[in-house]
C-alpha positions as CSV (number, residue, x, y, z in Angstrom):
1,M,40.8,-12.1,36.0
2,T,39.3,-14.5,33.4
3,A,41.4,-15.9,30.6
4,V,40.2,-15.3,27.1
5,P,40.4,-18.5,25.0
6,K,42.8,-18.4,22.2
7,M,42.1,-19.6,18.7
8,L,44.2,-22.4,17.4
9,D,46.3,-20.1,15.3
10,D,46.5,-17.5,18.1
11,T,44.3,-15.0,16.3
12,A,41.2,-13.2,17.7
13,P,37.8,-14.6,16.6
14,A,36.6,-13.1,13.3
15,A,34.2,-10.2,13.7
16,I,30.8,-10.6,12.3
17,D,30.3,-8.7,9.0
18,V,26.8,-7.3,9.8
19,D,26.4,-5.6,6.4
20,R,27.1,-8.9,4.7
21,L,24.8,-10.7,7.1
22,L,22.0,-8.2,6.4
23,A,22.4,-8.5,2.6
24,N,22.3,-12.3,2.9
25,A,19.2,-12.1,5.1
26,R,17.5,-9.8,2.7
27,Q,18.2,-12.2,-0.2
28,A,17.0,-15.2,1.8
29,S,13.8,-13.3,2.8
30,E,13.0,-12.4,-0.8
31,F,13.6,-16.1,-1.8
32,L,11.2,-17.2,0.9
33,K,8.6,-14.7,-0.1
34,A,8.6,-16.1,-3.6
35,L,8.1,-19.6,-2.2
36,S,5.3,-18.5,0.1
37,H,2.6,-18.7,-2.6
38,E,1.1,-22.1,-3.1
39,T,0.9,-22.1,-6.9
40,R,4.5,-20.9,-7.2
41,L,5.6,-23.6,-4.8
42,I,3.8,-26.3,-6.7
43,I,5.4,-25.0,-10.0
44,L,8.8,-25.3,-8.4
45,C,8.0,-28.8,-7.1
46,V,7.0,-29.9,-10.6
47,L,10.1,-28.3,-12.1
48,I,12.4,-30.2,-9.8
49,E,11.6,-33.2,-11.9
50,G,12.9,-31.4,-15.0
51,E,12.0,-28.9,-17.6
52,K,8.3,-28.4,-18.5
53,S,6.5,-26.3,-21.1
54,V,3.8,-23.8,-20.1
55,T,1.2,-26.1,-21.7
56,E,2.5,-29.1,-19.6
57,L,2.3,-26.9,-16.4
58,E,-1.2,-25.8,-17.3
59,E,-2.4,-29.4,-17.6
60,M,-0.6,-30.7,-14.5
61,L,-1.9,-27.8,-12.4
62,N,-5.3,-27.8,-14.0
63,M,-5.0,-24.0,-14.4
64,R,-5.6,-21.6,-17.2
65,Q,-2.6,-20.2,-19.1
66,P,-2.9,-16.6,-17.8
67,A,-2.7,-17.7,-14.2
68,V,0.3,-20.0,-14.8
69,S,2.1,-17.4,-16.8
70,Q,1.6,-14.8,-14.1
71,Q,3.2,-17.0,-11.5
72,L,6.0,-18.0,-13.9
73,A,6.7,-14.3,-14.5
74,R,7.1,-13.7,-10.8
75,L,9.4,-16.7,-10.5
76,R,11.4,-15.5,-13.5
77,A,11.7,-12.0,-12.0
78,D,13.0,-13.5,-8.8
79,D,15.5,-15.5,-10.8
80,L,14.1,-18.8,-9.5
81,V,13.3,-20.2,-12.9
82,A,14.9,-20.0,-16.3
83,S,13.1,-20.1,-19.6
84,R,13.9,-21.0,-23.2
85,R,11.8,-20.7,-26.3
86,D,11.5,-23.5,-28.9
87,G,9.3,-22.3,-31.7
88,K,5.9,-21.3,-30.1
89,N,6.6,-23.2,-26.9
90,I,8.3,-21.8,-23.8
91,Y,10.0,-24.2,-21.5
92,Y,10.9,-23.6,-17.8
93,S,13.4,-25.1,-15.5
94,L,14.9,-24.3,-12.1
95,A,17.5,-21.6,-12.4
96,R,19.9,-22.0,-9.5
97,P,21.3,-24.8,-7.4
98,E,20.0,-23.4,-4.2
99,V,16.5,-23.5,-5.6
100,I,16.9,-27.2,-6.3
101,E,18.3,-27.7,-2.8
102,V,15.5,-25.9,-1.0
103,I,12.7,-27.4,-3.0
104,G,14.2,-30.9,-2.5
105,A,14.4,-30.3,1.3
106,L,10.7,-29.1,1.3
107,Q,9.7,-32.2,-0.7
108,R,11.5,-34.5,1.7
109,A,9.9,-32.8,4.7
110,F,6.4,-32.3,3.5
111,C,5.8,-34.8,0.6
112,P,7.2,-38.1,1.8
113,P,6.7,-41.1,-0.6
114,E,3.4,-42.9,-0.1
115,P,3.8,-46.4,1.5
């Protein structure tokens, strides 16, 4: 007969909460889908440096306003960016700490500083 190892506090190992795991996986999957579009990913990479106006993003990306706005709308719907209005200008920034964390990791992995 094989002995079952005991936990330090003599309790059984915690059971996996499959429902919670599934919910977290679904949330992560939606997050990754939003990142899977090149333009959205570039916008997020630009916003890691700080808040930018739609006009600034258009100029940096060399894209027309409707195309930039469409991608920003998707990012806003996914709660990855936050917006604020100042007169006629709309400014965008990263909305959540995990967005900053993931974009930072992607930049370190795929956009190392040039020598």
